[in-house]
Structure formats: C-alpha cells, structure tokens
C-alpha positions, 0 to 999 in steps of 0.5 A, spaced: 422 026 539 418 032 536 413 031 532 414 033 524 411 040 523 408 040 516 407 047 513 401 048 508 403 051 501 398 057 499 397 058 492 399 065 491 397 068 484 403 072 481 402 079 479 403 082 472 411 083 472 412 075 475 407 073 469 410 077 464 417 074 466 415 067 467 412 068 459 418 070 457 421 063 460 416 059 456 418 053 452 414 051 446 412 044 450 411 047 457 403 046 456 401 046 463 405 052 465 402 056 459 395 054 461 397 056 469 399 063 466 393 064 462 389 062 468 392 067 472 391 073 467 384 073 469 385 078 474 389 083 470 387 089 466 386 088 458 392 091 457 396 087 462 393 081 459 395 083 452 402 084 454 403 077 457 400 074 451 405 077 447 410 074 451 407 067 450 406 068 443 413 070 442 416 065 446 412 059 444 409 061 437 402 060 440 397 065 436 393 070 440 387 067 438 388 061 441 390 064 448 384 069 448 380 062 447 383 059 453 382 065 457 375 065 456 374 057 457 378 059 464 373 064 466 366 062 469 360 065 464 356 070 467 350 068 470 344 070 466 337 073 468 334 066 469 340 064 473 339 070 478 332 069 478 333 062 480 338 065 486 333 069 489 328 064 489 332 059 492 334 064 497 327 065 499 325 058 498 321 056 492 315 053 496 315 060 499 313 064 493 308 064 488 306 069 482 298 069 481 292 074 480 297 080 478 301 079 484 307 076 487 305 072 494 310 071 499 309 066 505 311 070 512 314 067 518 307 070 522 303 065 518 300 068 512 301 069 504 302 076 503 302 080 496 309 083 496 310 090 493 314 090 487 319 094 490 320 089 495 321 084 490 326 088 487 330 089 493 331 082 494 333 081 487 338 087 488 341 084 494 342 078 490 346 082 485 350 085 490 353 079 492 356 078 485 362 083 485 363 081 478 356 084 476 354 091 476 348 093 479 343 097 474 336 098 474 335 095 467 338 088 470 334 089 476 327 090 472 329 084 468 331 079 473 324 081 477 320 080 470 323 073 469 322 071 477 315 072 476 315 068 470 319 062 474 314 062 480 307 063 476 302 058 477 296 058 473 290 057 477 292 057 484 287 057 489 288 061 495 284 060 502 283 053 502 282 048 507 277 049 512 272 055 510 270 056 517 276 059 520 280 065 522 287 066 521 290 069 528 296 071 530 298 064 534 294 059 529 288 058 525 282 058 529 277 052 525 270 050 527 270 043 527 264 039 531 261 045 533 267 048 537 273 052 535 279 049 535 286 052 535 291 049 530 298 051 527 299 055 521 299 051 515 303 054 509 299 049 504 292 052 506 294 059 502 291 063 507 291 071 505 288 074 511 290 074 518 287 078 523 292 082 528 289 078 534 291 072 538 286 067 540 285 066 547 278 062 548 278 064 556 278 072 554 272 076 555 269 083 553 265 086 559 266 093 556 264 091 549 258 087 552 256 093 556 257 098 550 252 093 546 247 093 551 247 101 552 246 103 544 240 098 544 238 099 551 231 102 549 229 098 543 224 092 544 229 087 540 235 089 543 237 082 545 236 080 537 240 086 535 246 085 539 246 077 537 245 079 530 251 084 530 256 079 533 253 074 528 255 079 522 262 080 526 263 073 526 261 072 519 266 078 516 272 074 519 271 068 514 274 068 507 268 066 504 261 069 501 256 063 503 251 067 506 250 073 502 249 079 506 251 086 507 250 091 513 247 098 514 248 101 520 242 107 520 242 113 525 244 120 527 250 122 530 253 120 537 249 113 537 255 108 537 255 106 530 262 109 528 265 106 535 262 099 533 265 100 526 272 102 529 272 096 533 270 091 527 276 095 523 281 093 529 278 086 529 279 085 522 286 089 521 288 095 516 291 090 511 284 086 511 279 092 510 277 096 504 273 103 504 270 103 497 263 107 496 258 102 494 256 107 488 263 106 485 263 098 485 261 099 478 268 101 477 273 096 476 279 099 479 275 101 485 272 094 486 279 091 485 281 094 492 276 088 495 281 083 493 283 079 498 279 083 504 275 081 509 271 087 510 269 093 506 267 099 511 264 105 509 263 109 515 258 114 512 255 114 505 255 120 501 248 124 501 245 122 495 249 116 494 246 111 488 248 104 489 251 100 484 246 095 485 248 089 480 255 089 483 253 090 490 249 083 489 255 080 486 260 082 491 255 080 496 255 073 493 262 072 492 261 072 484 267 072 480 269 078 476 274 081 472 278 087 475 284 091 475 289 095 479 292 101 475 298 099 471 297 092 472 294 086 468 286 085 469 285 078 473 279 075 476 277 077 483 272 072 487 270 077 493 269 075 500 269 082 503 263 083 507 260 090 506 258 094 512 255 102 511 254 107 516 249 112 514 244 117 517 239 116 511 237 110 506 241 110 500 238 110 493 237 104 489 234 102 482 234 095 484 227 093 487 228 086 486 228 081 493 235 079 490 238 086 493 233 087 499 234 080 502 241 080 502 241 087 506 241 086 514 239 093 517 241 095 524 238 101 526 241 106 532 236 109 535 239 112 542 243 118 541 248 119 547 248 126 551 255 130 551 255 128 559 254 120 557 259 120 552 266 117 554 272 120 549 276 113 551 271 108 550 274 106 543 281 105 546 278 101 552 274 097 547 280 095 543 283 092 549 278 087 549 279 084 542 281 077 544 274 077 548 270 080 542 273 075 537 270 070 542 263 073 542 263 074 535 266 067 533 261 064 538 255 068 535 257 066 528 257 058 530 250 059 533 248 062 526 251 057 522 247 051 526 240 055 527 240 061 522 242 068 522 238 073 527 233 077 524 231 083 529 224 085 527 226 093 527 231 090 521 225 087 517 221 094 518 227 098 516 228 094 510 221 095 508 221 102 509 228 102 505 224 098 499 218 103 500 223 109 500 228 107 494 222 105 490 218 112 489 212 108 485 211 104 491 211 110 495 206 113 491 201 107 491 202 107 499 201 115 500 196 117 494 192 111 491 188 105 494 187 098 492 180 096 490 179 090 486 173 093 481 177 100 480 179 102 474 183 109 473 185 112 466 193 111 466 193 119 464 190 121 471 194 116 475 201 119 471 198 126 473 197 124 480 204 121 480 207 127 477 204 132 482 206 128 488 213 127 486 213 135 485 210 135 492 215 130 495 221 134 492 222 128 487 226 131 481 227 124 477 221 122 475 219 116 471 216 116 464 209 113 463 211 107 460 216 105 467 210 107 471 205 102 468 211 097 468 212 098 476 205 098 477 204 091 474 210 089 478 206 091 484 200 087 482 196 092 478 193 090 472 192 094 465 186 094 460 184 099 455 179 101 450 178 106 444 178 112 449 184 110 454 189 105 457 187 104 464 190 101 471 185 096 474 185 094 481 188 101 483 184 108 485 186 115 487 185 117 494 181 124 494 186 130 496 187 132 503 
C-alpha cells in the first residue's frame, strides 16, 4: 500500500480585489473573518485599505474608527531609537562595546580595545537600519540612534589597561613579567588593554644587525656599553602602559649619526597607532596634549630651533599625572598619560624650569659619531625592521634588569645633563664664566647686574632677566645677600677680572 501523501496548505494573502469581494460578502456576526480581512489589509495602499474598510462598514455596520483601531493593533510597532541602538549592541556583543573618555571603544578579535571612529559606529547603525525594510534610512535617524547607543554603553569611571602593569600586548598574546621572566599569555578582554604593538612575541628571536648598529653608533665612546644598555632599557619601558619610572629621553647630536634610524625602529616597534608626535612646546595646549591619550610614545625626531619646553606639562606627562584635555568638537575628559617622550635634536632645548624635578626625569644620550657617506647603508632601516621580534626581546630583557637593578646612568649622560642645566640657566652660566665663589667676597648688586648684562650681550642672549630675578637666582645658587645705606650686595660672589 502506498503511503498517503499529505499536501502542506500554504497561507496565501489575498489581493485587493479578493479582499474587497470578501468584505462585501460579510455578515455582521462574522467576527473572525472580519479580523482576518483587516489583518490582510496591512500590505495594501492607504486608498485600497479605505475602500475595503468601506465595504466592511456597509456589510456589517462597523464604524471606520473601529476598523482603523483594529488595523493599528494588528501592525507591529516601529522600533524606537533605543530599540535600534540595542539591536546594534546585540549584533556587536554588549560586552564588546564601551563608551568612556570621549570615545566608543570596541573589542577587536586581534586582542585589543580600539577607539572607534564616529563614522565606523554610524556604519554599524546604518547597516542595522538597512535590515529593516519598513524603515527609511535617514541621516537624522542614524545620528539619533548613534547618540542613544553611546549613552546605552557608557560606563562611568571605566578603567583601562588593567591586569599586570608590566606587560606588552603583542599580536600573538600578552607578554607579562612574572617571577623575573617574560611569559606569553592569551589576550584578555577584561584587562581592557588599549595598545597592541605590531610584533609577534618569539622568545627565541634575535637581532644581530640591531646589536651591531648599537655598537657602531657608540664605537668610540668610553661608556658605549652603558649607552647601549640604557637605550634598550628605555625602549622596553616605552612599551609599558604606565609611567612609574618618570623618564623622558633626549638624543643629542649632529646629523648622520644614527639617532633618526633608532627613532624609526622605536616607532615601528610601538606601531603607528600607538605613537604621537607633539612638540614639547605645545604640551600646554589641551588639544595638542590630547593626542598623547593612550599612546605608548611621543616621538619628535627634531626639536624646532629655539624650542622652549612647556616644563610643568612635560613633568606631569612624564609622571602620568591626570589632566583634563579634549579633542576638537568633543567633550573634555581626564587623561592619565603613559607616553614616554623621545626627542631628537642637534641642540639643547630651552627651559624656564631649573629645578631638579625636571632634570632628574631627563635621560640624555649623546650621539657623537658622524658616519661618512661611504659608511652609510641606505637599506639599514629596512634591515633593522626585519628584526623587530628580536629587538623586542632585547628591550624587554634590558627593562627587566632595570626593574631589578635600577636604570643605567651613563657617565656621558650625566655630563650632558649638567651641560644642559648650565646652558638652560643663563644665570648659572654667567656665574660659571664671569664669577668666582669666595666666602668673604661681597660685591654690589649693581656691579653684578652690569657684568651680567655685558656678558649676556657678548653671548648673544637677548632675553635677559631683571635685577630682582637675577638676585633670586643667585640666592638659589647658594649666594647670600646683604645691604647697607649705600647699596645691596651679593655675598660669597666675586667678579673675575676681564680677559
């Protein structure tokens, strides 16, 4: 016997003509059929729907107002902006989106939280709206839903870069310092790391060409081993998302000496997304300073001639102190910087801060060798960039040593720092060149100031200090003051005879 064949009955929505004929055939007590016809009218035009409703009214006596109300109940309500925002969030994953610090942050499959561009967020919103044929995609709706989405995923006081502070986020996982050793661990969304370097961690990788490069640029320096170690320690420190060690770096030297190549290697190691390039004279500009937000490094390959450092802000950045900054056309927010500042220069920058607080943060590496044209390798940069995994190991291992034994202080760096302090402080330089310390000396302030202005003019210094400032600076340098009816004196200071 053949098995019975069952035919599936498909529900077919009637067209306008069929619905109008069915409406005319209605009886007043055909409640179910009336509801079916009203429900099926949803796909008709407004005019066709009115004609069908007129036929129902004529056949049954039901008022048009009742039929229209029934029609509204049959139709699903249009989603509001909050519904649409939640659909986008559900699509991306509620745990993968955060609004904080003037940005929307999204968790990326590669293992990092990235600040999403407003246009990228609007693309997601627009794509969700496009899936709803009943909605017309308009810019106003997209903007409104995007704004509601930001509010929906906002987290007050969200902390970023949590977990082990001694860690660098690599392409293949998080490399964390534990028990004096670097360990590769899986990416962790709940650490909320906002930086990732474009390098895969390979503990076996080496960098022989980079090591040779470091040896060559310092070949004739008496403290070349210390300079090499100090640079590697600072490169490793730069990769950390904290500012615990309060350091900034200046590379000093004329051209063709390797410092631009070194900064290019550091730039590539950190990754372009993690590097800013703000001149230190602009640190007091809240818009410029905002570019340091969530950046590992601030690299300036050449300081402008006559650059005057924004001293207070540089100290604050170096120490990771919170500061209110803002991006153009966005709300202000509190930035907690961890960028390590690297400056390349042929000359010492000017500063108005002569305190130990600034100079103790500075690490100055002098580049004394000048490579002759026949010694220069135009392919050197590319060759070194092929060793990034090995360079990462050198930097991390050196930084680990610095944590346990302290950062290396090359003797030439200390000498350069003292020279900078003297050069930046014109009063200290004046004392060094024109005066002598003598415990019983007593020189009228008017004579000291005349000697100072004469020296400044001869030295090409155009911005001289006032008598009062000169007296204050001399006091800070350890000299005393005295006065009688005739004059005010500087004690402990004598003027050298003119050459």
